[in-house]
Legacy VTK file of the C-alpha trace (Angstrom):
# vtk DataFile Version 3.0
C-alpha trace
ASCII
DATASET POLYDATA
POINTS 305 float
-5.358 3.083 -1.495
-5.842 3.526 -5.175
-7.003 7.337 -5.880
-10.460 7.934 -7.242
-10.704 8.681 -11.050
-13.205 11.246 -10.792
-14.568 13.930 -8.173
-17.423 16.263 -8.023
-15.506 19.531 -7.981
-16.523 23.137 -8.228
-20.101 22.316 -9.572
-19.172 19.447 -11.850
-17.516 16.214 -12.116
-13.899 16.586 -13.337
-10.751 13.960 -13.364
-9.585 13.498 -9.946
-6.283 15.193 -10.804
-8.081 18.418 -11.757
-9.518 18.863 -8.280
-6.925 20.949 -6.579
-6.757 23.652 -4.085
-4.000 25.882 -3.182
-1.847 25.482 -0.164
-3.121 28.712 1.463
-6.730 27.320 1.575
-8.320 28.514 4.733
-9.282 24.760 5.830
-5.833 23.040 4.841
-4.222 25.735 7.482
-6.798 25.958 9.963
-8.948 22.663 9.918
-12.327 24.794 8.867
-13.918 22.135 7.017
-16.425 19.728 7.418
-16.990 16.094 6.116
-19.185 13.136 5.821
-18.919 9.381 5.037
-21.615 7.644 3.011
-21.655 4.183 1.596
-22.989 2.214 -1.348
-23.137 -1.709 -1.210
-23.326 -3.856 -3.959
-25.968 -6.778 -4.003
-24.275 -9.580 -5.834
-27.560 -11.385 -6.557
-28.971 -8.558 -8.699
-25.644 -6.443 -9.409
-27.186 -3.190 -8.003
-25.837 -0.634 -5.737
-27.728 0.809 -2.709
-26.777 4.056 -1.126
-27.395 3.704 2.729
-29.451 6.377 4.407
-27.913 9.280 1.815
-30.476 11.688 3.035
-29.596 11.403 6.645
-26.045 11.596 6.133
-26.423 14.704 3.761
-28.575 16.360 6.449
-26.041 15.981 9.229
-23.315 17.103 6.932
-25.164 20.410 6.134
-25.749 20.626 9.776
-22.251 20.605 10.581
-21.676 23.354 7.710
-24.215 25.360 9.570
-21.919 25.263 12.643
-19.121 26.415 10.499
-20.684 29.120 8.889
-20.953 27.501 5.511
-23.639 27.945 3.111
-23.486 25.701 0.330
-26.873 26.310 -1.462
-27.660 22.732 -1.281
-30.203 20.234 -0.064
-29.788 16.600 1.186
-31.387 15.719 -2.042
-29.304 17.762 -4.337
-26.222 16.508 -2.480
-27.596 12.955 -3.147
-27.907 13.400 -6.880
-24.384 14.781 -7.185
-23.454 11.704 -5.495
-25.563 9.379 -7.729
-24.236 10.908 -10.744
-20.383 10.520 -9.426
-20.803 6.807 -8.613
-22.594 6.185 -11.952
-19.522 7.970 -13.980
-17.081 5.857 -11.842
-19.035 2.779 -13.155
-18.223 0.950 -10.031
-18.870 -2.850 -9.428
-17.929 -3.214 -5.848
-18.696 -1.628 -2.333
-17.906 2.197 -2.632
-17.144 4.780 0.090
-18.225 8.237 -0.544
-16.592 11.351 1.140
-18.385 14.685 0.784
-16.024 17.478 2.016
-17.136 21.157 2.596
-14.017 23.362 3.071
-13.353 27.165 3.774
-11.745 27.759 0.326
-10.597 31.336 0.574
-6.791 31.322 0.014
-5.890 33.702 3.013
-4.049 34.371 6.532
-6.573 34.650 9.356
-8.230 32.623 11.909
-11.967 33.249 11.537
-15.122 31.645 10.244
-17.105 34.556 8.849
-16.334 36.351 5.616
-14.592 33.248 4.283
-15.762 31.676 1.097
-16.552 27.976 1.158
-16.930 24.983 -1.381
-17.319 21.441 -1.221
-16.379 18.295 -3.201
-17.251 14.870 -3.187
-15.052 11.591 -4.184
-16.168 8.003 -4.219
-13.667 4.829 -4.291
-13.800 1.117 -3.867
-13.624 0.334 0.190
-13.302 -2.541 2.038
-13.189 -2.977 5.900
-12.280 -0.217 8.147
-11.263 -2.320 10.880
-9.915 -5.543 9.535
-10.461 -7.559 12.585
-14.049 -6.508 12.875
-15.404 -9.889 14.604
-12.660 -10.132 17.187
-10.964 -6.679 17.847
-8.807 -5.982 20.910
-8.934 -2.141 22.171
-7.282 -0.127 24.671
-8.846 2.857 26.440
-6.463 5.814 25.049
-4.738 8.239 27.589
-6.154 11.069 25.136
-9.495 12.507 26.269
-12.500 13.374 23.540
-12.877 16.973 22.747
-15.451 18.868 24.515
-18.988 20.300 22.845
-17.516 23.567 24.080
-14.225 23.150 22.587
-14.712 21.562 19.056
-18.260 20.041 18.849
-18.143 16.241 18.315
-21.750 16.063 16.648
-20.045 18.058 13.661
-17.696 16.270 11.676
-15.193 19.025 11.611
-11.920 18.158 9.904
-9.733 19.854 12.342
-11.298 17.999 15.334
-9.958 14.733 13.701
-6.210 15.278 15.021
-7.535 14.118 18.252
-8.509 10.741 16.551
-5.548 10.552 14.741
-3.462 10.626 18.258
-6.051 8.285 19.541
-5.734 5.763 16.813
-2.002 5.659 16.064
-1.088 5.492 19.580
-3.372 2.412 19.888
-2.385 0.582 16.723
1.370 1.223 17.326
0.781 -0.295 20.690
-0.782 -3.668 19.204
-4.497 -2.999 19.593
-7.066 -2.752 16.764
-8.625 0.437 17.944
-9.075 2.541 21.168
-11.830 3.763 23.326
-11.632 7.455 24.624
-13.271 8.792 27.534
-14.978 12.457 28.305
-13.003 15.011 30.214
-15.176 13.828 33.135
-13.937 10.123 32.501
-17.267 8.664 31.004
-16.870 6.352 27.793
-17.465 8.699 24.859
-16.758 6.680 21.604
-14.021 4.861 19.649
-11.496 6.841 17.561
-13.952 7.461 15.009
-17.016 4.993 15.829
-19.879 4.917 18.322
-19.934 1.995 20.797
-22.527 -0.279 22.464
-22.185 -2.505 25.549
-24.685 -5.311 26.395
-25.372 -5.778 30.177
-27.894 -8.229 31.377
-30.013 -8.286 28.306
-30.100 -4.502 28.299
-28.340 -2.412 25.262
-26.452 0.617 26.692
-24.919 3.439 24.424
-23.427 6.793 25.502
-25.792 9.576 25.400
-25.513 12.412 22.781
-24.228 15.032 25.332
-21.057 12.596 25.986
-19.382 14.533 23.158
-20.400 11.642 20.712
-20.987 11.897 16.660
-24.696 11.400 16.546
-24.128 8.398 14.142
-26.242 7.269 11.208
-25.277 3.751 11.907
-25.679 3.985 15.671
-29.341 5.327 15.140
-30.014 2.357 12.773
-28.485 -0.155 15.289
-30.653 1.305 18.034
-33.844 0.846 16.142
-33.116 -2.780 15.146
-32.189 -3.584 18.517
-35.498 -2.368 19.940
-37.559 -3.501 16.964
-35.968 -6.914 15.795
-34.350 -8.124 18.952
-36.994 -6.880 21.346
-34.198 -5.151 23.463
-34.315 -2.522 25.786
-32.299 0.252 24.621
-30.920 3.083 26.912
-28.701 6.034 26.317
-26.693 7.070 29.525
-23.013 7.609 30.978
-20.947 4.371 30.931
-18.161 4.099 33.642
-15.110 2.781 32.264
-14.776 -0.157 34.526
-18.320 -1.105 33.236
-16.658 -2.476 29.862
-14.542 -4.563 31.740
-17.352 -6.316 33.169
-20.112 -6.304 30.444
-21.717 -9.063 28.628
-20.941 -7.759 24.922
-19.270 -4.759 23.460
-19.267 -3.491 19.950
-18.705 -0.560 17.972
-20.729 1.092 14.968
-20.017 3.477 12.327
-20.337 4.256 8.373
-16.593 2.904 8.094
-16.597 0.374 10.913
-20.289 -0.903 10.251
-20.582 -3.342 13.078
-17.441 -4.243 14.902
-17.227 -6.865 17.587
-14.977 -6.056 20.647
-13.802 -9.172 22.388
-11.098 -7.757 24.595
-10.542 -4.757 26.109
-7.018 -3.744 27.663
-6.252 -7.646 27.658
-9.405 -8.404 29.587
-11.847 -10.618 27.757
-15.386 -9.193 26.877
-17.863 -11.757 28.189
-16.445 -15.257 27.054
-13.871 -13.608 24.579
-15.907 -14.214 21.654
-18.310 -12.089 19.356
-21.605 -12.494 21.285
-25.076 -13.106 20.017
-26.511 -9.692 20.057
-23.374 -8.350 17.885
-23.845 -11.475 15.685
-27.428 -10.766 15.044
-27.122 -7.162 14.438
-24.291 -8.020 12.227
-26.372 -10.102 10.021
-29.663 -7.788 10.105
-27.360 -4.725 9.359
-25.495 -6.427 6.490
-28.734 -7.642 4.937
-30.241 -4.130 5.115
-27.043 -2.811 3.462
-27.498 -4.868 0.241
-30.842 -4.318 -0.013
-31.827 -7.818 0.766
-34.556 -6.841 3.720
-37.670 -5.146 2.332
-38.756 -4.339 5.710
-35.738 -1.548 5.966
-35.978 -0.841 1.950
-36.428 2.779 2.942
-33.165 3.010 4.197
-31.481 2.521 0.857
-31.387 4.414 -2.300
-30.960 2.060 -5.262
-28.368 3.194 -8.016
LINES 1 306
305 0 1 2 3 4 5 6 7 8 9 10 11 12 13 14 15 16 17 18 19 20 21 22 23 24 25 26 27 28 29 30 31 32 33 34 35 36 37 38 39 40 41 42 43 44 45 46 47 48 49 50 51 52 53 54 55 56 57 58 59 60 61 62 63 64 65 66 67 68 69 70 71 72 73 74 75 76 77 78 79 80 81 82 83 84 85 86 87 88 89 90 91 92 93 94 95 96 97 98 99 100 101 102 103 104 105 106 107 108 109 110 111 112 113 114 115 116 117 118 119 120 121 122 123 124 125 126 127 128 129 130 131 132 133 134 135 136 137 138 139 140 141 142 143 144 145 146 147 148 149 150 151 152 153 154 155 156 157 158 159 160 161 162 163 164 165 166 167 168 169 170 171 172 173 174 175 176 177 178 179 180 181 182 183 184 185 186 187 188 189 190 191 192 193 194 195 196 197 198 199 200 201 202 203 204 205 206 207 208 209 210 211 212 213 214 215 216 217 218 219 220 221 222 223 224 225 226 227 228 229 230 231 232 233 234 235 236 237 238 239 240 241 242 243 244 245 246 247 248 249 250 251 252 253 254 255 256 257 258 259 260 261 262 263 264 265 266 267 268 269 270 271 272 273 274 275 276 277 278 279 280 281 282 283 284 285 286 287 288 289 290 291 292 293 294 295 296 297 298 299 300 301 302 303 304
């Protein structure tokens, strides 16, 4: 991965090489940071970049900060403006991934959240596919379990919690799979290593409820709305048993990085007929047009740069 040229760091845009923290930084030692993921997509027809739902992303980012007792003195609008300034400074002419990070910045020893200073940064860089095999992914059910809300809340993108995701993803990829699914402590399906999940059974779209230790995904919310409004589907949030995904008609993952990734095989068992199904295919088409500013009906989801 090529490193960015610039970063928003301590209140200004600086060369990326100057955006540095000390090795005693609290977040580096204790995982006391939160992050987000925002994407901007290029429309090749008009050459413009479109930020996808930035205010929603930054609202969630600030909610994560709130959980970790970090007050940045920022709003979704101000963070969006910093992002626009940074992307323009980078002069990007392709799809871009934006990573805001808020972190406990005091250089100190001591495990706590209170009385520790906080800073934030933003970087932007060109970005392609997160799951390379996004139309025909083969996944496994991980032996690792998802962290519980009363351990480290998954609805906050807390940096230390992603050690859990790293265990899940690495074991799956090293075993030859594209991704992994992870269960809650009670044995219900939660999400992927870093993606929300959806299942189609008998024409109904199901997804784990927010109490199943999932990230409350912006893409997840968007796909639920598209399925209901554009495909006329019933969308239900409820617990999903492990064996349901072995017998469902379609299965797919969503996320800012993963977008809409079709899963065609789980633990060597084909999903449906073993090919990307019509629901996932239609949602991918709708979603990708929206991301690039090609669907006026959902223009409010985008911010043109």
